[in-house]
C-alpha positions in Angstrom: 3.9 2.4 12.3 7.3 3.5 10.0 7.5 7.2 8.7 9.7 6.2 5.3 6.0 8.1 3.7 7.4 11.4 5.2 8.5 13.6 2.2 10.0 17.1 2.2 9.5 19.7 -0.3 6.0 19.3 -1.6 4.7 20.7 -4.5 2.0 20.9 -6.8 1.4 17.8 -4.9 4.6 16.1 -6.2 6.4 13.9 -3.3 10.0 13.8 -3.5 11.8 11.3 -1.2 13.8 12.5 2.4 17.5 13.3 2.4 19.9 10.2 2.7 20.7 11.4 6.3 16.8 11.3 6.8 16.5 8.1 5.2 18.9 6.3 7.6 18.1 7.5 10.7 14.4 6.1 9.5 15.9 2.6 8.9 17.7 2.6 11.8 14.5 3.6 14.3 12.9 0.6 12.2 15.9 -1.7 14.3 17.4 -2.1 10.5 21.6 -1.7 10.5 23.1 0.8 8.2 26.4 2.9 7.2 27.4 5.2 4.6 27.9 4.7 1.2 29.8 6.1 -1.8 27.6 8.0 -4.0 27.9 9.9 -7.4 31.1 12.0 -8.1 30.5 15.0 -10.2 32.4 18.2 -11.8 32.4 21.9 -11.2 29.6 21.4 -14.1 27.0 19.0 -12.0 28.3 16.6 -14.9 29.9 12.7 -14.3 33.4 13.7 -14.4 35.5 10.4 -16.6 36.1 7.6 -15.3 35.2 9.2 -12.0 31.5 8.4 -11.7 32.1 7.5 -8.1 33.1 9.0 -4.8 35.4 6.6 -3.7 39.0 6.9 -5.1 38.7 3.9 -7.5 39.2 4.3 -11.2 37.2 2.6 -12.9 35.0 1.5 -9.8 32.7 -1.3 -11.1 29.7 -0.1 -8.7 29.9 3.5 -9.2 28.3 4.8 -6.0 26.8 1.5 -4.6 29.6 0.0 -2.4 29.7 1.5 1.3 32.4 3.9 1.9 34.4 2.2 4.8 36.1 -1.6 4.3 35.2 -2.3 7.1 31.3 -1.5 6.3 30.0 -4.7 8.4 31.9 -3.7 11.7 30.9 0.0 11.3 27.0 -0.7 10.3 25.0 0.2 13.4 21.3 2.0 14.4 23.0 4.2 16.7 21.3 7.9 16.2 24.2 9.8 16.8 26.7 7.6 15.0 24.8 8.1 11.9 24.3 11.9 12.6 27.8 12.6 12.9 28.5 9.9 10.1 26.0 12.3 7.5 27.1 15.7 8.7 30.5 14.6 7.4 29.6 13.6 4.3 25.8 14.9 3.7 25.7 12.9 0.0 27.0 9.6 1.3 24.1 7.0 -0.3 22.5 4.7 2.4 24.1 1.2 2.4 21.6 -1.7 4.3 23.9 -4.4 6.0 22.0 -8.0 5.5 21.5 -11.0 6.7 20.8 -9.4 10.4 17.4 -8.2 10.5 16.5 -9.1 7.2 17.8 -10.7 4.4 17.1 -9.4 0.1 15.7 -11.0 -2.5 17.2 -9.6 -6.0 16.1 -10.4 -9.2 15.4 -9.0 -12.7 12.9 -5.8 -12.7 10.7 -8.0 -15.3 10.9 -11.3 -13.2 9.8 -9.1 -10.1 7.1 -7.5 -11.5 5.7 -10.6 -12.7 6.0 -12.4 -8.9 4.6 -9.5 -7.4 1.5 -10.6 -10.1 1.0 -14.2 -8.8 1.7 -13.3 -5.3 -1.3 -11.0 -5.7 -3.0 -13.7 -7.2 -2.2 -16.4 -4.5 -2.6 -13.7 -1.7 0.9 -13.8 -0.3 2.0 -10.7 1.4 5.5 -9.6 -0.4 6.9 -6.9 2.5 9.2 -4.2 1.1 9.8 -4.2 -2.1 12.4 -1.4 -3.7 13.1 -1.0 -7.3 17.2 -0.1 -8.6 17.1 1.9 -11.2 14.4 -0.4 -13.4 16.5 -3.3 -13.7 16.9 -5.0 -10.3 13.9 -6.1 -8.2 14.3 -6.0 -4.0 12.0 -8.5 -2.0 12.8 -7.8 2.0 12.4 -11.3 3.6 13.0 -12.5 7.2 16.5 -13.0 7.4 17.6 -17.0 7.8 20.8 -15.8 9.9 23.0 -18.6 9.9 21.6 -22.2 9.2 23.3 -25.2 10.1 23.1 -26.3 6.5 25.2 -24.4 4.7 23.4 -25.6 0.8 20.0 -23.8 2.6 20.9 -20.6 1.2 23.6 -18.8 -0.7 24.9 -14.8 -0.7 25.7 -12.8 -3.9 29.0 -11.7 -5.0 29.4 -7.7 -3.8 31.7 -6.9 -7.0 30.3 -6.1 -10.7 33.0 -7.0 -13.0 33.2 -8.5 -16.5 34.0 -11.9 -14.9 30.8 -11.3 -13.0 28.3 -9.7 -15.6 26.1 -13.0 -15.9 25.2 -13.6 -12.7 23.5 -10.0 -12.8 20.9 -11.7 -14.8 19.7 -14.1 -11.9 18.1 -14.4 -8.5 20.5 -13.2 -6.0 20.1 -13.7 -1.6 22.1 -11.2 -0.4 22.0 -12.0 3.1 25.2 -12.5 5.7 28.1 -10.7 4.3 26.3 -8.7 1.8 24.8 -5.6 1.3 22.3 -3.6 -0.1 22.2 0.0 -1.7 18.6 1.7 -0.4 16.5 4.2 -1.2 16.5 7.0 -1.9 20.6 6.5 -2.8 21.5 6.9 -6.7 23.9 5.2 -8.8 27.0 6.5 -10.4 25.1 6.3 -13.7 22.2 8.5 -12.2 19.7 6.0 -12.0 17.6 5.9 -8.4 16.7 3.5 -5.7 12.7 3.7 -5.0 10.2 1.8 -2.8 7.8 0.1 -4.7 6.0 -0.7 -1.9 6.5 0.7 1.9 8.4 -0.9 4.9 5.1 -0.6 7.4 6.4 -2.2 10.3 4.3 -5.6 9.8 7.0 -8.5 10.3 8.6 -9.7 7.1 8.0 -12.4 5.1 9.3 -15.8 5.2 12.6 -16.0 2.2 11.2 -19.4 1.2 7.7 -18.6 0.2 8.2 -16.1 -1.8 11.3 -17.8 -3.5 9.3 -20.1 -5.5 7.5 -17.4 -6.6 10.8 -15.7 -8.0 12.4 -18.4 -9.0 9.7 -19.4 -11.4 8.9 -15.9 -12.6 12.8 -15.8 -13.5 12.4 -19.0 -15.4 8.7 -17.7 -17.4 11.0 -14.3 -18.3 14.3 -16.2 -19.2 16.0 -15.2 -16.4 
């Protein structure tokens, strides 16, 4: 059994999310490759810095707090605990990036469609596996990776850069597989929104992507996404 339900600093029954370094180590123990991500940038007064919502050096970063620190993140991602400890000692505020297409893929849909799909899956008795929510706007379904199928038409990967030219993509279903990643709980975006688990990882086998995909596609169509 994984320990993602551990919480620090409980007070009056409130459960607080673990620190990002603790979460990164727990993901690694599960065999999920991680790497450090950028984090929201704050001024001395704790408020966002004008034009610099992200800790990276990119002015007007299109994905503040939601991308890896290093451009070599694909080679960097690891499950080695000592390496991860060193990363977070150097960058204690770093968000957690989970690399997809190795152990798991992620089906990424608008949160409203995701909630509709969860209800349909529950009614049909279909296990969902881990599900995360990004700031109430997107829902992430963690599924068994399809690796690199011979027929490339069987799958697709989402764009990693949110820009005006790709804004329409944010309203549809995206499949994070190889060459992609997701921001993991308990990370936070530059706009202050958090990533949290709606359904925690349990250590059970991840569900088949195509089995969940039919529910997610139907839900996106039903919700007009």
